[in-house]
Backbone as CSV, one residue per row, in Angstrom:
resi,resn,N_x,N_y,N_z,CA_x,CA_y,CA_z,C_x,C_y,C_z
1,UNK,7.534,55.746,-24.452,8.472,55.295,-23.294,8.640,53.827,-23.357
2,UNK,10.015,53.406,-23.176,10.307,52.159,-23.130,9.831,51.525,-21.883
3,UNK,9.439,50.187,-21.994,9.015,49.430,-20.738,10.173,48.490,-20.381
4,UNK,10.462,48.772,-18.903,11.563,48.042,-18.371,10.959,46.787,-17.689
5,UNK,11.611,45.704,-18.049,11.062,44.406,-17.385,11.972,44.088,-16.116
6,UNK,11.311,44.112,-14.988,11.924,43.748,-13.711,12.648,42.417,-13.878
7,UNK,13.947,42.260,-13.318,14.525,41.009,-13.402,13.733,39.806,-12.737
8,UNK,12.803,40.156,-11.626,11.985,39.090,-11.013,10.864,38.577,-12.124
9,UNK,10.475,39.539,-12.809,9.546,39.328,-13.879,10.030,38.380,-14.835
10,UNK,11.293,38.440,-15.345,11.905,37.663,-16.309,12.081,36.330,-15.798
11,UNK,12.417,36.140,-14.496,12.601,34.873,-13.908,11.211,34.000,-13.896
12,UNK,10.271,34.842,-13.810,8.841,34.127,-13.711,8.214,33.845,-15.125
13,UNK,8.958,34.037,-16.045,8.234,33.848,-17.459,7.913,32.308,-17.476
14,UNK,6.888,31.866,-18.273,6.539,30.594,-18.366,7.701,29.707,-19.156
15,UNK,7.886,28.436,-18.452,8.829,27.753,-18.971,8.293,26.982,-20.341
16,UNK,9.269,26.510,-21.300,8.911,25.880,-22.482,9.440,24.556,-22.428
17,UNK,8.288,23.530,-22.457,8.475,22.114,-22.439,9.480,21.772,-23.657
18,UNK,10.345,20.601,-23.545,11.084,20.080,-24.437,10.214,19.196,-25.467
19,UNK,9.075,18.673,-24.883,8.247,17.853,-25.460,7.573,18.423,-26.741
20,UNK,7.403,17.939,-27.838,6.666,18.359,-28.840,5.112,18.255,-28.795
21,UNK,4.717,17.211,-27.949,3.317,16.956,-27.819,2.987,16.990,-26.149
22,UNK,1.962,17.488,-25.896,1.592,17.514,-24.378,1.186,16.101,-23.872
23,UNK,1.882,15.552,-22.818,1.300,14.473,-22.298,0.005,14.533,-21.691
24,UNK,-0.440,15.503,-21.316,-1.778,15.576,-20.704,-2.989,15.515,-21.912
25,UNK,-2.468,15.396,-23.194,-3.392,14.946,-24.246,-3.541,13.525,-24.516
26,UNK,-2.604,12.897,-24.021,-2.570,11.345,-24.238,-3.893,10.668,-23.545
27,UNK,-4.356,9.521,-23.905,-5.486,8.836,-23.380,-5.211,8.631,-21.835
28,UNK,-6.350,8.571,-21.098,-6.261,8.425,-19.584,-6.327,6.827,-19.383
29,UNK,-5.496,6.509,-18.443,-5.449,5.079,-18.007,-5.810,5.244,-16.700
30,UNK,-6.654,4.191,-16.142,-6.943,4.132,-14.713,-6.265,2.871,-14.012
31,UNK,-5.631,3.399,-12.963,-4.826,2.287,-12.100,-5.461,1.961,-10.902
32,UNK,-5.492,0.638,-10.659,-6.070,0.144,-9.442,-4.801,-0.557,-8.537
33,UNK,-4.969,-0.518,-7.196,-3.885,-0.847,-6.364,-4.365,-2.013,-5.450
34,UNK,-3.675,-3.115,-5.516,-3.879,-4.174,-4.485,-5.437,-4.677,-4.511
35,UNK,-6.016,-4.771,-3.502,-7.372,-5.288,-3.463,-8.565,-4.253,-3.545
36,UNK,-7.963,-3.010,-3.865,-8.957,-1.707,-3.710,-9.517,-1.640,-5.031
37,UNK,-10.896,-1.431,-5.168,-11.630,-1.187,-6.531,-11.488,0.363,-6.777
38,UNK,-10.910,1.100,-5.977,-10.744,2.643,-6.623,-9.908,2.834,-7.592
39,UNK,-10.306,3.580,-8.509,-9.478,3.815,-9.730,-8.970,5.150,-9.930
40,UNK,-7.580,5.167,-10.217,-6.853,6.371,-10.277,-6.463,6.698,-11.534
41,UNK,-6.906,7.974,-12.199,-6.496,8.314,-13.583,-5.089,8.843,-13.682
42,UNK,-4.448,8.447,-14.724,-3.270,9.010,-15.061,-2.986,9.043,-16.751
43,UNK,-2.518,9.799,-17.314,-2.273,9.896,-18.785,-1.199,8.869,-19.116
44,UNK,-1.620,8.175,-20.181,-0.848,7.159,-20.794,0.635,7.545,-21.094
45,UNK,0.829,8.713,-21.344,2.128,9.174,-21.580,3.253,8.973,-20.579
46,UNK,2.577,9.302,-19.294,3.447,9.067,-18.058,3.735,7.663,-17.931
47,UNK,2.855,6.762,-18.217,3.147,5.319,-17.962,4.095,4.758,-19.215
48,UNK,4.230,5.442,-20.252,4.995,4.841,-21.463,6.517,5.219,-21.132
49,UNK,6.849,6.063,-20.214,8.250,6.351,-19.740,8.854,5.093,-18.849
50,UNK,7.883,4.191,-18.489,8.261,3.187,-17.571,8.038,1.807,-18.312
51,UNK,8.986,1.243,-18.968,8.825,-0.161,-19.745,7.982,-1.224,-19.095
52,UNK,8.133,-1.463,-17.746,7.541,-2.434,-17.043,6.067,-2.116,-17.018
53,UNK,5.703,-1.151,-16.542,4.294,-0.588,-16.551,3.527,-0.732,-17.945
54,UNK,4.366,-0.094,-18.891,3.642,0.075,-20.184,3.531,-1.303,-20.746
55,UNK,4.514,-2.230,-20.515,4.411,-3.620,-20.963,3.093,-4.293,-20.244
56,UNK,3.137,-4.199,-19.020,1.823,-4.627,-18.439,0.645,-4.261,-19.101
57,UNK,0.439,-3.036,-19.254,-0.737,-2.352,-19.872,-1.146,-3.031,-21.182
58,UNK,0.104,-3.459,-21.947,-0.351,-4.083,-23.246,-0.721,-5.662,-23.118
59,UNK,-0.304,-6.291,-22.062,-0.311,-7.584,-22.039,-1.190,-8.258,-20.920
60,UNK,-1.559,-7.541,-20.018,-2.287,-8.050,-18.697,-3.682,-8.338,-19.266
61,UNK,-4.183,-9.302,-18.461,-5.635,-9.804,-18.535,-6.375,-8.506,-17.730
62,UNK,-7.430,-7.886,-18.387,-8.164,-6.888,-17.561,-8.871,-7.409,-16.464
63,UNK,-8.883,-6.745,-15.231,-9.471,-7.141,-13.982,-11.003,-7.085,-14.168
64,UNK,-11.925,-7.746,-13.271,-13.245,-7.620,-13.462,-13.760,-6.256,-12.884
65,UNK,-14.793,-5.751,-13.575,-15.371,-4.552,-13.308,-15.599,-4.329,-11.837
66,UNK,-15.587,-3.214,-11.140,-15.727,-2.988,-9.659,-17.329,-3.267,-9.614
67,UNK,-17.618,-3.473,-8.240,-18.983,-3.684,-7.877,-19.715,-2.515,-7.739
68,UNK,-21.179,-2.429,-8.137,-21.949,-1.249,-8.045,-21.925,-0.683,-6.589
69,UNK,-21.769,-1.399,-5.638,-21.690,-0.897,-4.220,-20.569,0.233,-4.055
70,UNK,-19.605,0.176,-4.883,-18.463,1.124,-4.849,-18.366,2.157,-6.028
71,UNK,-19.556,2.193,-6.600,-19.642,3.092,-7.794,-19.341,4.540,-7.635
72,UNK,-19.661,4.986,-6.361,-19.327,6.420,-6.025,-17.944,6.804,-6.036
73,UNK,-17.067,5.552,-5.846,-15.751,6.051,-5.579,-14.877,5.571,-6.831
74,UNK,-15.498,4.622,-7.721,-14.738,4.011,-8.654,-15.360,4.323,-10.157
75,UNK,-16.490,5.258,-10.175,-17.048,5.545,-11.536,-17.228,4.242,-12.335
76,UNK,-17.941,3.108,-11.842,-18.111,1.976,-12.528,-19.033,2.199,-13.902
77,UNK,-19.811,3.120,-13.794,-20.706,3.499,-14.850,-19.844,3.544,-16.215
78,UNK,-18.732,4.227,-16.134,-17.955,4.412,-17.398,-16.580,3.484,-17.331
79,UNK,-16.721,2.367,-16.659,-15.457,1.390,-16.576,-15.246,1.018,-17.944
80,UNK,-13.938,0.970,-18.238,-13.325,0.436,-19.525,-12.122,-0.336,-19.068
81,UNK,-12.395,-1.812,-19.195,-11.354,-2.813,-18.925,-9.879,-2.532,-19.737
82,UNK,-10.059,-2.102,-21.006,-9.025,-2.001,-21.780,-8.210,-0.634,-21.398
83,UNK,-8.825,0.255,-20.566,-7.914,1.453,-20.065,-7.730,1.273,-18.534
84,UNK,-7.611,0.036,-18.087,-7.320,-0.036,-16.671,-6.241,-0.986,-16.441
85,UNK,-5.333,-0.542,-15.658,-4.154,-1.318,-15.397,-4.138,-1.506,-13.744
86,UNK,-4.109,-3.022,-13.614,-4.111,-3.442,-12.174,-2.795,-3.589,-11.563
87,UNK,-2.450,-3.035,-10.470,-1.102,-3.240,-9.811,-1.224,-3.999,-8.384
88,UNK,-1.224,-5.377,-8.673,-1.441,-6.211,-7.458,-0.484,-6.217,-6.415
89,UNK,0.643,-5.876,-6.739,1.947,-5.717,-5.772,1.985,-4.398,-5.079
90,UNK,1.208,-3.433,-5.457,1.096,-2.009,-4.920,0.081,-1.956,-3.925
91,UNK,0.437,-1.631,-2.716,-0.673,-1.420,-1.563,-1.599,-0.341,-1.948
92,UNK,-2.758,-0.147,-1.743,-3.691,0.947,-1.971,-3.117,2.253,-1.350
93,UNK,-2.331,2.122,-0.215,-1.767,3.323,0.571,-0.805,3.846,-0.340
94,UNK,-0.226,3.267,-1.375,0.985,4.017,-1.932,0.387,4.662,-3.200
95,UNK,-0.938,4.699,-3.534,-1.370,5.168,-4.762,-1.073,6.657,-4.928
96,UNK,-1.180,7.564,-4.073,-0.884,8.949,-4.208,0.483,9.161,-4.398
97,UNK,1.442,8.453,-3.637,2.926,8.637,-3.884,3.267,8.141,-5.217
98,UNK,2.867,6.966,-5.640,3.229,6.444,-6.756,2.805,7.294,-8.162
99,UNK,1.533,7.712,-8.050,1.139,8.569,-9.251,1.881,9.979,-9.284
100,UNK,2.076,10.418,-7.879,2.836,11.873,-8.052,4.309,11.493,-8.713
101,UNK,4.909,10.400,-8.364,6.111,10.088,-8.909,6.067,9.850,-10.355
102,UNK,5.132,9.290,-10.827,4.979,8.900,-12.395,4.834,10.269,-13.108
103,UNK,4.207,11.066,-12.470,3.925,12.428,-13.133,5.014,13.538,-12.855
104,UNK,5.784,13.486,-11.908,6.664,14.459,-11.311,8.048,13.989,-11.172
105,UNK,8.350,12.726,-11.049,9.574,12.173,-10.595,10.093,12.371,-9.172
106,UNK,9.031,12.904,-8.543,9.282,13.262,-6.823,8.445,12.468,-6.008
107,UNK,9.072,12.298,-4.791,8.364,11.588,-3.754,7.570,12.634,-2.953
108,UNK,6.365,12.150,-2.785,5.262,12.943,-1.994,4.378,11.995,-1.289
109,UNK,4.118,12.396,-0.221,3.076,11.697,0.673,2.034,12.569,1.211
110,UNK,0.945,12.139,1.637,-0.200,12.953,2.033,0.239,13.286,3.568
111,UNK,-0.217,14.376,4.087,0.201,14.825,5.414,-0.022,13.802,6.520
112,UNK,0.959,13.628,7.329,0.936,12.802,8.507,1.755,13.345,9.714
113,UNK,1.524,13.167,10.781,2.412,13.672,11.954,3.001,12.308,12.660
114,UNK,2.802,11.307,12.158,3.058,9.909,12.799,4.339,9.353,11.960
115,UNK,5.554,9.457,12.570,6.744,8.795,12.011,6.688,7.395,11.489
116,UNK,6.017,6.647,12.581,5.771,5.175,12.110,4.955,4.930,10.896
117,UNK,3.850,5.687,10.652,3.001,5.646,9.695,3.871,6.036,8.355
118,UNK,4.588,7.089,8.425,5.289,7.486,7.252,6.452,6.472,6.848
119,UNK,7.013,5.825,7.985,8.039,4.708,7.729,7.319,3.511,7.124
120,UNK,6.229,3.147,7.554,5.450,2.154,6.995,5.085,2.273,5.432
121,UNK,4.664,3.483,5.177,4.354,3.864,3.784,5.509,3.704,2.981
122,UNK,6.723,4.232,3.447,7.897,4.397,2.651,8.432,2.836,2.318
123,UNK,8.127,1.790,3.205,8.457,0.493,2.945,7.394,-0.050,1.943
124,UNK,6.217,0.244,2.173,5.285,-0.194,0.898,5.752,0.384,-0.321
125,UNK,6.028,1.601,-0.432,6.442,2.143,-1.721,7.648,1.487,-2.273
126,UNK,8.721,1.240,-1.372,9.871,0.604,-1.643,9.437,-0.779,-2.403
127,UNK,8.772,-1.560,-1.739,8.377,-2.850,-2.166,7.726,-2.929,-3.440
128,UNK,6.829,-1.751,-3.737,5.884,-1.739,-4.976,6.912,-1.261,-6.081
129,UNK,7.707,-0.422,-5.940,8.616,0.131,-6.817,9.540,-0.965,-7.381
130,UNK,9.944,-1.776,-6.390,10.926,-3.021,-6.983,10.046,-3.973,-7.837
131,UNK,8.858,-4.192,-7.604,8.134,-4.971,-8.498,7.796,-4.554,-9.843
132,UNK,7.652,-3.190,-10.040,7.515,-2.592,-11.257,8.642,-1.787,-11.775
133,UNK,9.876,-2.100,-11.344,11.129,-1.583,-11.853,11.159,-0.161,-12.006
134,UNK,10.602,0.562,-10.915,10.470,2.036,-10.867,11.734,2.396,-10.122
135,UNK,12.977,2.424,-10.518,14.271,2.536,-9.786,14.381,3.928,-9.043
136,UNK,13.927,4.890,-9.798,14.186,6.232,-9.232,13.184,6.345,-7.968
137,UNK,11.880,5.779,-8.070,11.064,5.756,-6.766,11.724,4.922,-5.723
138,UNK,12.180,3.651,-6.286,12.685,2.877,-4.929,13.805,3.529,-4.330
139,UNK,14.823,4.308,-5.146,15.780,5.133,-4.440,15.380,6.129,-3.392
140,UNK,14.246,6.864,-3.776,13.562,8.011,-3.133,13.029,7.399,-1.746
141,UNK,12.213,6.133,-1.829,11.725,5.422,-0.866,12.835,4.945,-0.030
142,UNK,13.839,4.364,-0.406,14.926,3.938,0.413,15.545,5.166,1.240
143,UNK,15.632,6.259,0.716,16.109,7.458,1.415,15.157,7.806,2.702
144,UNK,13.868,7.743,2.177,12.892,7.877,3.324,12.958,6.816,4.609
145,UNK,13.290,5.635,4.233,13.242,4.527,4.967,14.603,4.608,5.960
146,UNK,15.584,5.075,5.517,16.806,5.276,6.030,16.816,6.565,7.015
147,UNK,16.090,7.596,6.613,15.906,8.897,7.356,15.014,8.662,8.610
148,UNK,13.912,8.064,8.353,13.063,7.844,9.455,13.172,6.592,10.288
149,UNK,14.124,5.672,9.698,14.562,4.559,10.594,15.658,4.609,11.380
150,UNK,16.499,5.944,11.182,17.614,5.959,12.065,18.760,5.483,11.629
151,UNK,18.914,5.123,10.340,20.113,4.277,9.974,21.378,5.114,10.293
152,UNK,22.326,4.364,10.762,23.516,5.082,11.298,24.476,5.177,10.060
153,UNK,24.266,4.495,8.919,25.099,4.658,7.658,24.300,5.332,6.661
154,UNK,23.324,5.886,6.988,22.524,6.602,5.889,23.311,7.605,5.209
155,UNK,23.625,7.501,3.768,24.395,8.381,3.190,23.481,9.032,1.967
156,UNK,22.130,8.674,1.885,21.346,8.953,0.828,20.498,10.305,1.429
157,UNK,20.163,11.216,0.386,19.030,12.252,0.731,17.941,12.170,-0.225
158,UNK,16.797,12.104,0.407,15.462,12.108,-0.614,14.925,13.348,-0.890
159,UNK,14.399,13.442,-2.133,13.679,14.783,-2.407,12.207,14.465,-1.733
160,UNK,12.033,14.535,-0.602,10.615,14.375,-0.079,9.928,15.624,0.020
161,UNK,8.490,15.578,0.224,7.830,16.564,0.354,7.924,17.628,1.383
162,UNK,7.360,18.751,1.320,7.673,19.607,2.627,6.773,19.263,3.670
163,UNK,5.863,18.169,3.556,5.057,17.793,4.730,5.528,16.496,5.161
164,UNK,6.800,16.039,4.870,7.546,14.947,5.496,7.714,14.998,6.981
165,UNK,7.638,13.835,7.658,7.896,13.917,9.034,9.297,14.057,9.436
166,UNK,9.539,14.842,10.376,10.843,14.875,10.859,10.777,14.771,12.272
167,UNK,12.000,14.341,12.871,11.969,14.200,14.300,12.586,12.944,14.716
168,UNK,12.344,12.194,15.944,12.995,11.079,16.319,12.619,9.903,15.565
169,UNK,13.606,9.003,15.507,13.662,7.812,14.560,12.395,6.972,15.067
170,UNK,11.880,6.019,14.308,10.942,5.142,14.582,11.343,4.302,15.689
171,UNK,10.604,3.984,16.779,11.069,2.953,17.751,11.376,1.680,17.261
172,UNK,12.251,1.031,17.915,12.806,-0.140,17.229,11.675,-1.421,17.240
173,UNK,10.778,-1.424,18.147,9.745,-2.480,17.983,8.965,-2.248,16.790
174,UNK,8.466,-0.954,16.521,7.689,-0.538,15.431,8.395,-0.678,14.182
175,UNK,9.760,-0.358,14.196,10.507,-0.593,12.904,10.783,-2.014,12.544
176,UNK,10.928,-2.899,13.454,11.155,-4.257,12.983,9.865,-4.945,12.602
177,UNK,8.677,-4.565,13.276,7.410,-5.044,12.648,7.205,-4.733,11.369
178,UNK,7.562,-3.397,10.936,7.242,-2.945,9.600,8.225,-3.563,8.780
179,UNK,9.394,-3.745,9.044,10.507,-4.301,8.268,10.174,-5.795,7.966
180,UNK,9.583,-6.518,8.921,9.369,-7.946,8.928,8.338,-8.036,7.852
181,UNK,7.254,-7.194,7.834,6.198,-7.281,6.814,6.766,-6.898,5.451
182,UNK,7.715,-5.964,5.308,8.178,-5.491,3.965,8.993,-6.565,3.445
183,UNK,9.774,-7.332,4.174,10.638,-8.515,3.687,9.602,-9.424,2.828
184,UNK,8.539,-9.725,3.472,7.706,-10.726,2.886,6.901,-10.094,1.780
185,UNK,6.823,-8.757,1.648,6.059,-8.220,0.430,6.963,-7.919,-0.813
186,UNK,8.325,-7.608,-0.371,9.161,-7.186,-1.580,9.431,-8.463,-2.346
187,UNK,9.925,-8.102,-3.618,10.426,-9.093,-4.543,11.860,-9.563,-4.120
188,UNK,12.197,-10.628,-4.516,13.389,-11.298,-4.041,14.669,-10.472,-4.124
189,UNK,14.940,-9.746,-5.006,15.994,-8.805,-5.121,16.162,-7.777,-4.340
190,UNK,14.944,-7.357,-3.732,14.912,-6.150,-2.766,14.869,-6.665,-1.431
191,UNK,14.642,-7.964,-1.049,14.602,-8.490,0.297,16.068,-8.302,1.072
192,UNK,17.145,-8.622,0.166,18.456,-8.265,0.989,18.706,-7.062,1.440
193,UNK,18.271,-5.897,0.764,18.476,-4.520,1.200,17.693,-4.341,2.555
194,UNK,16.446,-4.825,2.532,15.711,-4.699,3.780,16.187,-5.411,4.810
195,UNK,16.715,-6.661,4.726,17.377,-7.496,5.890,18.644,-6.653,6.109
196,UNK,19.240,-5.785,5.348,20.474,-5.109,5.781,20.073,-4.013,6.776
197,UNK,18.764,-3.423,6.451,18.384,-2.451,7.438,18.079,-3.005,8.818
198,UNK,17.531,-4.186,8.772,17.239,-4.834,10.058,18.673,-5.144,10.844
199,UNK,19.560,-5.616,10.060,20.883,-5.705,10.729,21.436,-4.474,11.244
200,UNK,21.416,-3.476,10.439,21.913,-1.966,11.000,21.248,-1.647,12.152
201,UNK,19.803,-1.783,12.202,19.128,-1.273,13.269,19.395,-2.026,14.693
202,UNK,19.512,-3.514,14.522,19.736,-4.174,15.563,21.260,-4.031,16.085
203,UNK,21.932,-3.858,15.215,23.628,-3.521,15.585,23.588,-2.043,16.382
204,UNK,22.782,-1.288,15.959,22.646,0.085,16.924,22.069,-0.169,18.086
205,UNK,21.070,-0.923,18.284,20.435,-1.107,19.462,21.275,-2.016,20.389
206,UNK,21.819,-2.918,19.748,22.745,-3.936,20.523,23.854,-3.226,21.294
207,UNK,24.357,-2.136,20.644,25.380,-1.277,21.334,24.943,-0.678,22.573
208,UNK,23.512,-0.396,22.580,22.989,0.213,23.670,22.409,-0.779,24.780
209,UNK,21.972,-1.770,24.175,21.364,-2.768,25.070,21.652,-4.281,24.540
210,UNK,22.568,-4.861,25.212,23.079,-6.251,24.652,21.906,-7.446,24.960
211,UNK,20.914,-7.096,25.642,19.834,-7.939,25.725,18.647,-7.718,24.852
212,UNK,18.810,-6.798,23.861,17.759,-6.572,23.061,17.230,-7.709,22.217
213,UNK,18.194,-8.490,21.861,17.935,-9.885,20.971,17.115,-10.890,21.577
214,UNK,17.175,-10.759,23.071,16.347,-11.759,23.791,15.056,-11.380,24.171
215,UNK,14.665,-10.162,23.776,13.375,-9.664,23.940,12.373,-10.151,22.915
216,UNK,11.246,-10.924,23.336,10.198,-11.469,22.590,9.633,-10.531,21.680
217,UNK,9.383,-9.240,22.160,8.706,-8.256,21.339,9.508,-7.782,20.074
218,UNK,10.927,-7.931,20.223,11.789,-7.508,19.183,11.408,-8.192,17.861
219,UNK,10.909,-9.529,17.991,10.746,-10.357,16.843,9.294,-10.614,16.400
220,UNK,8.474,-10.009,16.963,6.955,-10.347,16.665,6.498,-9.957,15.254
221,UNK,7.222,-9.026,14.570,6.699,-8.726,13.048,7.429,-9.763,12.044
222,UNK,8.161,-10.795,12.656,8.711,-11.711,11.664,8.154,-13.177,11.828
223,UNK,8.115,-13.807,10.653,7.627,-15.153,10.802,8.882,-16.088,11.042
224,UNK,8.760,-17.269,11.473,9.860,-17.997,12.038,11.010,-18.223,11.189
225,UNK,10.720,-18.341,9.966,11.879,-18.388,8.882,12.582,-17.118,8.820
226,UNK,11.881,-16.061,8.874,12.695,-14.636,8.650,13.563,-14.508,9.893
227,UNK,12.835,-14.967,11.117,13.398,-14.648,12.371,14.873,-15.214,12.498
228,UNK,14.929,-16.637,12.036,16.045,-17.295,11.958,17.121,-16.799,11.104
229,UNK,16.541,-16.402,9.913,17.474,-15.914,8.957,18.004,-14.564,9.378
230,UNK,17.391,-13.746,10.110,17.969,-12.590,10.567,18.929,-12.716,11.698
231,UNK,18.698,-13.729,12.459,19.631,-14.082,13.473,20.994,-14.491,12.909
232,UNK,21.030,-15.230,11.759,22.063,-15.735,11.058,22.892,-14.377,10.405
233,UNK,22.006,-13.677,9.650,22.591,-12.556,8.993,23.370,-11.449,9.880
234,UNK,22.639,-11.229,10.939,23.118,-10.234,11.916,24.582,-10.551,12.504
235,UNK,24.691,-11.852,12.792,25.995,-12.184,13.340,26.644,-11.303,14.364
236,UNK,26.073,-11.206,15.404,26.426,-10.199,16.507,27.637,-10.782,17.449
237,UNK,28.022,-12.096,17.075,29.023,-12.673,17.976,30.232,-11.814,18.211
238,UNK,30.781,-11.108,17.195,32.014,-10.353,17.264,31.704,-9.150,18.295
239,UNK,30.447,-8.536,18.055,30.105,-7.351,18.935,29.976,-7.693,20.358
240,UNK,29.856,-8.999,20.755,29.598,-9.420,22.064,30.949,-9.496,22.794
241,UNK,32.036,-9.641,21.898,33.384,-9.765,22.254,34.040,-11.142,22.311
242,UNK,33.170,-12.136,21.598,33.881,-13.464,21.351,34.354,-13.413,20.267
243,UNK,35.081,-14.837,20.106,35.614,-15.097,18.748,34.616,-15.398,17.759
244,UNK,35.016,-15.359,16.476,34.066,-15.730,15.399,33.863,-17.137,15.566
245,UNK,32.541,-17.506,15.548,32.032,-18.739,15.659,31.703,-19.231,16.932
246,UNK,31.990,-18.518,17.951,31.743,-18.735,19.453,30.413,-17.892,19.861
247,UNK,29.450,-18.587,20.295,28.202,-17.919,20.770,28.446,-17.052,22.027
248,UNK,28.018,-15.925,22.139,27.970,-15.194,23.409,26.744,-15.655,24.354
249,UNK,26.733,-15.317,25.502,25.465,-15.532,26.174,24.299,-14.735,25.797
250,UNK,24.408,-13.538,25.191,23.277,-12.647,24.712,22.663,-13.581,23.380
251,UNK,23.765,-14.062,22.638,23.295,-14.593,21.382,22.449,-16.056,21.887
252,UNK,22.829,-16.636,22.790,22.063,-17.901,23.160,20.761,-17.356,23.662
253,UNK,20.584,-16.383,24.516,19.369,-15.966,24.958,18.385,-15.536,23.783
254,UNK,19.083,-14.979,22.795,18.278,-14.403,21.619,17.550,-15.653,20.824
255,UNK,18.531,-16.592,20.643,18.144,-17.845,20.003,16.913,-18.561,20.889
256,UNK,17.049,-18.678,22.037,16.170,-19.272,22.964,14.849,-18.571,22.791
257,UNK,14.849,-17.221,22.786,13.624,-16.519,22.764,12.878,-16.665,21.433
258,UNK,13.713,-16.883,20.272,13.155,-17.099,19.059,12.629,-18.395,19.048
259,UNK,13.276,-19.478,19.545,12.739,-20.876,19.490,11.472,-21.008,20.283
260,UNK,11.488,-20.273,21.655,10.401,-20.184,22.454,9.070,-19.743,21.679
261,UNK,9.302,-18.615,21.007,8.129,-17.997,20.330,7.761,-19.077,19.316
262,UNK,8.485,-19.648,18.565,8.107,-20.504,17.496,7.289,-21.542,18.046
263,UNK,7.833,-22.247,19.254,6.992,-23.171,19.910,5.596,-22.875,20.388
264,UNK,5.434,-21.657,20.775,4.205,-20.902,21.035,3.286,-20.881,19.922
265,UNK,3.982,-20.487,18.725,3.068,-20.426,17.436,2.626,-21.614,16.967
266,UNK,3.439,-22.645,17.251,3.148,-23.947,16.726,1.823,-24.538,17.550
267,UNK,2.173,-24.260,18.852,1.031,-24.803,19.731,-0.290,-24.008,19.539
268,UNK,-0.325,-22.747,19.179,-1.628,-21.974,18.745,-2.082,-22.625,17.442
269,UNK,-1.261,-23.001,16.473,-1.888,-23.377,15.147,-2.525,-24.675,15.476
270,UNK,-1.955,-25.585,16.361,-2.601,-26.779,16.711,-3.878,-26.914,17.392
271,UNK,-3.964,-25.792,18.224,-5.321,-25.543,18.872,-6.323,-25.027,17.958
272,UNK,-6.024,-24.332,16.847,-6.981,-23.828,15.975,-7.361,-24.882,15.220
């Protein structure tokens, strides 16, 4: 009797890779992130797809071996500096997401129910991806930043994991704190995009509350230089109904708040 193969069985047949050699047979490289001694293994074939990472692997000075106190987490007894790639511009929080992207080209985070935490992680990933020329990962992180940050002009969709946080946007204060940190972490060419996210969020909030720029807590995530830069970039004079180049009352209050906070910070530094 002939055997009939059910259509569903045909769809579930194993896929054939286009690669002649398995990437899982390539040597293991251990990645370290930021100031963390923990080592994350990945096959070198996945790194070779990304020129910046592969170049760093060939040219970087090997980091010192991890301390024995952390041997349970870092396997220091079989430490090999030649097979270790240190990523100083990648926060340890990004390790899982970055490795998952390198092996699957998809964006995935560990489970969280806190939108602000997921937003902060996406900003960390965006900054790290910029430093290491991982453009695909940077675009995926940008999509998460816009989705979680409530960007009004968001037009990107990210291929995030099924555990991604959904729900209300990140509160303004939390968003600006994390964006302020991200601006300082990111490489120069990516700072402009982050400042545009700040501008978008402030414009949206300004439509709801014209006094938002005068609130001290709005700016607490930014150093004095970045605060001043953002005030210039945002350029909300037109939104306040005044002519271009003419300051509105709200703008004056906002600048006073920024200057007042800078004076307080300078006083605190002198006391220290």
